[in-house]
C-alpha positions in Angstrom: 110.1 81.3 176.9 109.8 81.9 180.5 112.8 81.4 182.8 112.4 79.3 186.0 114.2 81.8 188.2 115.6 85.3 187.8 118.9 83.8 186.5 118.2 82.4 183.0 120.3 79.3 182.9 122.0 77.5 180.3 119.6 76.6 177.6 117.8 79.9 177.8 120.7 81.7 177.5 122.0 80.0 174.6 118.6 80.3 173.0 118.6 84.0 173.3 122.1 84.3 172.0 120.8 82.3 168.9 117.8 84.3 168.5 119.8 87.5 168.6 122.3 86.3 165.9 119.6 85.1 163.7 117.6 88.3 163.9 121.0 90.2 162.7 121.3 87.6 159.8 117.7 88.3 158.8 116.4 84.9 159.7 112.9 84.2 161.3 113.0 81.8 164.4 110.2 79.8 165.9 110.7 78.6 169.3 109.3 75.3 170.6 109.7 75.5 174.5 111.5 72.7 176.3 112.3 74.5 179.2 111.5 72.9 182.7 113.0 73.4 186.1 115.3 70.4 187.1 113.1 70.5 190.5 109.9 70.0 188.8 108.3 66.6 190.1 106.5 65.9 187.0 104.9 62.3 186.5 105.6 60.2 183.7 102.3 60.8 181.9 102.7 64.6 182.2 106.4 64.3 180.6 104.9 62.3 177.9 102.2 64.7 177.2 104.6 67.5 176.9 106.9 65.7 174.8 104.1 64.6 172.5 102.9 68.1 172.3 106.4 69.3 171.2 106.4 66.6 168.6 103.2 67.7 167.2 104.4 71.5 167.1 107.7 70.5 165.3 105.8 68.3 162.9 103.6 70.9 162.0 106.3 73.3 161.5 108.2 71.2 159.1 105.0 70.0 157.2 105.0 73.8 155.9 108.1 73.4 154.0 109.4 76.8 155.2 112.0 75.5 157.6 115.7 75.2 157.0 117.1 73.7 160.0 116.4 73.1 163.8 118.5 73.2 166.7 117.5 70.9 169.5 118.7 71.1 173.0 118.7 67.9 175.1 119.1 66.6 178.5 119.9 63.1 179.6 117.6 60.4 180.6 113.9 60.8 179.3 114.7 64.3 177.7 117.3 62.6 175.6 114.9 60.1 174.1 112.2 62.6 173.4 114.6 65.2 171.7 115.8 62.2 169.6 112.2 61.6 168.5 112.3 65.5 167.6 115.5 64.7 165.5 113.7 61.6 163.8 111.0 64.1 162.8 113.7 66.5 161.2 114.9 63.3 159.3 111.6 62.3 158.0 111.3 65.8 156.4 114.8 65.9 155.3 115.5 69.0 157.5 119.0 69.1 158.8 119.5 69.4 162.7 121.9 70.3 165.2 121.6 67.9 168.3 123.1 70.0 171.5 123.3 67.7 174.7 123.6 70.2 177.5 123.5 67.9 180.6 126.8 66.7 181.9 125.1 63.5 183.4 125.0 62.1 179.8 128.8 61.6 179.9 128.4 58.8 182.2 127.2 56.5 179.4 130.8 55.7 178.9 130.6 53.7 182.0 127.4 51.9 181.2 127.2 48.2 179.7 128.3 47.6 176.3 124.5 47.1 174.9 123.5 50.4 176.4 126.4 52.2 174.8 125.8 50.8 171.5 122.0 51.5 171.9 122.7 55.3 172.5 125.4 55.3 169.7 123.0 54.1 167.2 120.4 57.0 168.4 123.3 59.4 167.8 123.5 58.5 164.2 119.8 60.2 163.7 120.7 63.8 164.2 122.4 65.6 161.2 125.2 67.0 163.4 126.0 66.8 167.0 127.4 69.7 169.1 130.4 69.2 171.3 130.9 71.8 173.9 134.5 70.5 174.3 137.1 67.9 173.5 135.5 65.2 176.3 132.2 65.7 174.6 133.7 65.0 171.0 135.9 62.1 172.0 132.8 60.4 173.6 130.7 60.9 170.4 133.5 59.3 168.4 133.8 56.4 171.1 129.9 55.9 170.4 130.6 55.5 166.7 129.7 59.2 165.5 131.7 60.0 162.6 133.9 63.1 163.0 132.3 64.9 160.1 129.0 64.7 161.9 130.3 66.4 165.1 130.7 70.3 165.3 132.8 71.9 168.0 131.0 74.4 169.4 131.5 76.6 172.6 128.8 78.1 174.4 128.3 81.8 174.7 126.3 84.5 176.6 123.7 87.1 175.5 124.4 90.6 174.4 123.1 91.8 177.8 126.0 90.2 179.6 128.9 93.0 179.9 132.4 91.6 179.5 135.2 93.1 181.7 137.7 95.4 179.9 140.3 95.1 182.5 141.8 92.3 184.4 141.3 91.9 188.1 143.6 93.9 190.3 144.3 92.9 194.0 143.8 95.5 196.8 146.6 94.9 199.5 145.3 93.5 202.9 141.7 93.4 201.4 140.2 89.9 201.9 139.7 87.8 198.9 136.3 87.3 197.8 135.3 83.7 196.6 132.0 83.4 194.7 129.7 80.3 193.8 126.9 80.8 191.3 124.4 77.9 190.4 121.7 75.7 191.5 122.0 75.2 195.3 121.9 71.4 195.3 124.2 68.5 196.5 125.4 67.9 192.9 127.0 71.2 192.6 129.4 70.5 195.4 127.9 72.7 198.1 128.9 70.4 201.0 132.5 70.5 199.9 132.4 74.2 199.8 131.0 74.3 203.4 133.7 71.8 204.4 136.5 73.9 202.8 135.3 77.2 204.4 135.3 75.5 207.8 139.0 74.4 207.3 140.4 77.7 205.7 138.5 80.1 207.9 141.0 78.9 210.9 144.0 80.2 209.1 142.7 83.0 206.5 140.5 86.0 206.5 138.1 86.0 203.2 134.5 86.2 202.0 132.4 83.8 200.2 129.1 84.6 198.4 126.5 81.8 197.1 124.3 83.0 194.3 121.6 80.8 193.5 118.3 79.0 194.4 117.4 75.4 195.0 116.6 72.8 197.5 119.7 73.6 199.8 119.5 77.3 200.0 117.8 77.2 203.4 120.2 74.8 204.8 123.3 76.6 203.6 121.8 79.7 205.2 121.0 77.8 208.4 124.7 76.5 208.4 125.8 80.0 208.0 123.9 81.4 211.0 124.7 78.3 213.3 128.5 78.7 212.6 128.6 82.5 213.2 129.8 83.3 209.7 127.1 86.0 208.9 129.7 88.7 208.6 131.8 86.9 205.8 129.7 84.2 204.3 126.2 85.0 202.6 123.8 83.0 200.5 121.7 85.5 198.5 119.2 83.3 196.3 118.7 84.3 193.2 119.1 88.1 192.3 118.1 90.4 189.2 120.6 90.5 186.3 122.2 93.9 187.2 122.8 93.1 190.9 124.1 89.7 189.8 126.7 91.1 187.5 127.7 93.8 190.2 128.2 91.3 192.6 130.1 89.0 190.2 132.5 91.8 189.1 133.2 92.6 192.7 134.2 89.0 193.4 138.0 87.8 193.0 137.7 83.8 192.6 135.0 81.8 190.9 134.0 78.3 192.8 132.3 75.5 191.3 133.0 72.0 192.4 130.4 70.1 190.5 129.8 66.3 190.2 128.7 66.8 186.6 128.4 69.5 184.2 128.0 69.9 180.3 129.4 73.3 180.2 128.5 75.6 183.1 127.4 79.1 181.8 128.2 80.4 185.2 131.9 79.7 184.4 131.6 81.6 181.2 130.0 84.3 183.2 132.8 84.3 185.8 135.5 84.2 183.1 134.0 87.1 181.2 134.3 89.4 184.3 138.0 88.4 184.5 137.5 85.8 187.5 139.9 82.9 188.0 138.1 79.8 188.6 138.3 76.7 190.6 136.2 74.0 189.2 136.1 70.3 188.8 137.5 68.7 185.8 134.0 67.3 184.4 132.1 68.2 181.1 133.8 70.5 178.8 135.4 72.6 181.6 139.1 71.8 180.9 138.5 73.2 177.2 138.4 76.9 178.9 139.8 76.4 182.2 143.4 75.5 182.3 144.9 74.2 185.4 147.5 76.7 186.8 146.8 79.0 184.0 143.4 80.9 184.5 142.3 78.6 187.6 142.7 75.2 188.9 141.1 71.9 188.1 140.3 69.8 191.0 138.7 66.2 191.4 134.9 66.0 192.1 133.5 65.0 195.6 136.6 65.7 197.4 137.2 68.5 199.9 141.0 68.6 200.2 141.7 69.4 196.6 139.1 72.2 196.8 141.0 73.6 200.0 144.4 73.4 198.5 143.2 75.3 195.4 141.6 77.9 197.4 144.6 78.1 199.6 146.9 78.9 196.8 145.0 82.2 196.1 144.8 83.1 199.9 148.8 82.6 200.2 149.5 84.2 196.9 146.6 86.9 196.1 149.0 88.3 193.3 148.3 85.4 190.8 144.5 86.3 190.8 145.7 89.1 188.3 147.5 86.9 186.1 145.0 84.3 186.0 142.5 87.1 185.3 144.0 88.3 182.3 144.1 84.6 180.7 140.5 84.2 181.8 139.4 87.3 179.7 141.5 86.0 176.8 139.8 82.5 177.0 136.4 84.1 176.7 137.5 86.0 173.4 139.0 82.9 172.1 136.3 80.6 173.0 133.0 82.1 173.9 132.1 85.1 171.7 128.4 84.6 170.8 129.1 85.8 167.0 131.4 83.2 166.1 129.8 80.2 168.0 126.3 81.0 166.7 127.5 81.4 163.4 129.0 77.6 163.7 125.5 76.6 164.9 123.9 77.9 162.1 126.4 76.7 159.7 126.3 73.2 160.9 122.5 73.2 159.2 123.9 74.0 155.7 
């Protein structure tokens, strides 16, 4: 697989973890690459060709009779229907599959018309097991008619190369708090809400904010920083190499991700793994690991004021960073260890 950026992203990170676990267990893994950047403007014909190529590869792999199970990562929209086709091929060969929907926009099916929900619910009967990365996911699957016995509660994980902090964050008196965002620089990640919050809070507080990530709004964010004279305290780095990224994340105090939709953001697990409390919108599976007022704050999407208020709580009372940091590290150990969750994934294929 080839990453679309220096930062590996969710599916690639999960895949690396699965391959690492499989090798330890003595399994052989064949990878059919489904990776594409969310910014690739591919025509429907090119997407159909790529999907057909993957279907042929899976058919050939299963026809050999040596495959004991398949793990399928799916998005929403076109990706979902293509991956359901792959799941159908598994069913044809009586090979069990685990179907993992990683795109938070899929959750919007709950607001669609009745016939659309029924149609998607029928398609979700095809996979052997569905992976739910949080209670919101498992509840949706059940509402769409999937039996609980066909749902596996599996949290996401990081690869072995990501170093988990041993100690909680400590706040240095009189040192400005350091906030950080990690992710694609697109509107749907809540970037304009972040900029508006920064503008309000800078009138009263001294703090820094670092944006890490690439995307369509990166240069717009940089221009805003220059035009506002924020260069001393606010920066937009783009994507950075893994070692530098981990250093930057470790140096930060609070993670911020006000996305409009998420399946479960890998960047949140990375932040919690470095002991960072987090401010995130209550979307996707986030609330299973981010507990409001315990290891961060859950806020409503597409709104500036809740974000301002959450950031202000830390700015007014920096000492709560340390307590929230301790719980953040505990949540990682409880919910997001690669060994335990990869085992659940492979067990779902038995």
